[in-house]
N, C-alpha and C positions, 0 to 999 in steps of 0.2 A: 504494500500500500504506500503510494507516494502522495502525501498530503501537503497541500499548499494553503497558507492562510493569506487572505486578501481583504482589503477594505470592502465593506458591504455596500457597494455602490450600484449594484444591479438588482433592481427591485424584484424581478422574476425569481432570482436566486434566493433572496430573502423570503419571498412568499413560499418557495419550495420547502424551506425549513420551518418557518413560523406560521404560515397562513393556514386557514381552515380548508377543508375539502369543499365546503359550500361557501362561495364568496360572500354571502349575506350573513354568515354566522358571526356571532360576537365572541371573538377570541382575544387574548391579551395583545398579541402582536408586539410584546415587550414594550408596551407604552405605559404601564401602570406606575413605574418609577421615573419615567422620562418626562411626563407632562403633568400639569396640575390635575388634582383629582376631579375638579369640576369638568374640565375638558375631557378627561378620561371617561367620565360617566356620560358625557354628551355624545361622544363619537360612537356610533352604532354601525354594525354591519360593514358594508363596503367602505364607509367613510374612514374606518380604522385603517384599512389597507391603503387607501388614498393618502392618508396622512403619512404613513410609513414610506410610500413611494416618493413623497416630497422630501422626506428626510434623506432618502438614498441619493437624491439629486443635490444635496447640500454638502458643504465642506466644513468639518470633516464628516465622513460617512458615520452612520449611527452605530457602527460596531464593525466586527470582522466576521467573515465566513471562512470555514474550512472546506476545501475542495479535494475530492478524490478524482483526479483527472478533471473533467468538466462538470462533475456532479457536486452540487453543494450538499455537504453532509453535516455541517454543524455551524453554530452561531454563538457569538459572545457579544453582549451589549456593553459598550464602554464609551464614556463621555466625560467631559469635565463635571465634577460634582456640582458645581454652581448651576449647571443646566439640568439638574435632576431634582427629584423630591428629597434626595439625601441632604441637600443643602438646608432643608427645613425640618428634617425628621427629628422628632424628639426622643426616639428610642435608640438612635444610632448617633453617638457623640462625634464631635469634631475634636481631633487630637490637637490640632494647631490651626493656624491661619493659612497654611500652605495651599495654593490652588491645585489640589490633587484632582485626579480623575477617579471615577468610580467604575468598577466592573461588577455588575450585579446579576447577570443572567448568562447561563451557559446551557445550550440546548444541542443535543446530538440526535440526529434522526434515527428512528428505529431501523434495525439492521446494521447499524454502525456503532452501537454502544458496546462498552467493555473492550474497546480496542485502543484506548489511550488518547482518544480525540479530545477529551476534556483538558488534558495537559497541553496538548497542541494548541487548543483554543486560548487557554490562559496565557501561554507564552506568546501567541500571536497578538492578543489584546495588550499585553505589556509592551511589545514592540511598537504597536500602533500608537499607544499613548506616548511613548518615548519619542517617536517620529514627529508627533504633533506637539511636542514641547512640554509634556507633563513632567513636573519635577518629582512626582510620586504617584502611585496608583493604589487605591484601596479596594477591598472586597469585603463582603459581609456574609461569609459562608456559615453553614451549620457546623456547630461543634458537637458532632454526633458520636465521638469515640468510635466504638466498633458497631454501634447500633445501625440497623438497616434504615434507609431513608426512602420514603415513598417517592417513586419516580416523578409524580406530578409536582412535588415540592423540592426536588433535587436541583431545580434551576439555579438556586443560590450558590451551589457548589458545596463542597465539604472541606473542612479544615486541612486534612492531610494533602489534598491535591494542591492547595495554595502553598503549603509548606514546601512541597516538592518543587514549586516554581519560584522559591526564594522569598515568599512573603513571610512576615512574622506577625505575631499577635501584637496589636497596638493598644487595644482596649476591649473591655467587656461592653455589651450592649444590654438593653432591656427588651430587645426584639426576640421573639420566639416564632419559629416556623416549623410546622409539622411536629410539634412537641419537643423540638430541639432548640437550645439557645443559639443565637447568632453572635459571632464575635467580629470585631473590626480587625482586619489584617491589612498590612501595608507593605509595600515594597518601594524603596527609593529608586529613582531612575537617574543615575548620574550621567 
């Protein structure tokens, strides 16, 4: 398997990883942390995909995609924290005033899971943030120990995958997802 990570600039490829089977369905599209909750609640059905299509046309792209050849097989959402709800989140603290980027969602398509793609996506998101001038990158994964994580809630990632990618725990949070505490992990980008 030869995997390449690229900026998520092609909407059709983002749709292949994040989009619903039925275009009118209300799925996350990885918008819930990216946009204000009022707008997130107002965008319904196809309007959600149209919003993401616009993000794909902007600079920087809304995240990165992993490709196996020409097939998009994974996604990681990464953006300046100031442009996400993490800038205002009361459950996830700010460690300092550094203009960090946030990495908050990792998704691997069925049929490609358990192949190391999460690590590839984390590494690709780190490089994307570095290339775009981020001084550091944060993530808010589950601190699940050896406990199994429900796949629908695994999007936040797990602590050990971020540790393998050079992140260290920077703070506890009061956020809990799928019964597991989330921690704030950070990696400086020299």
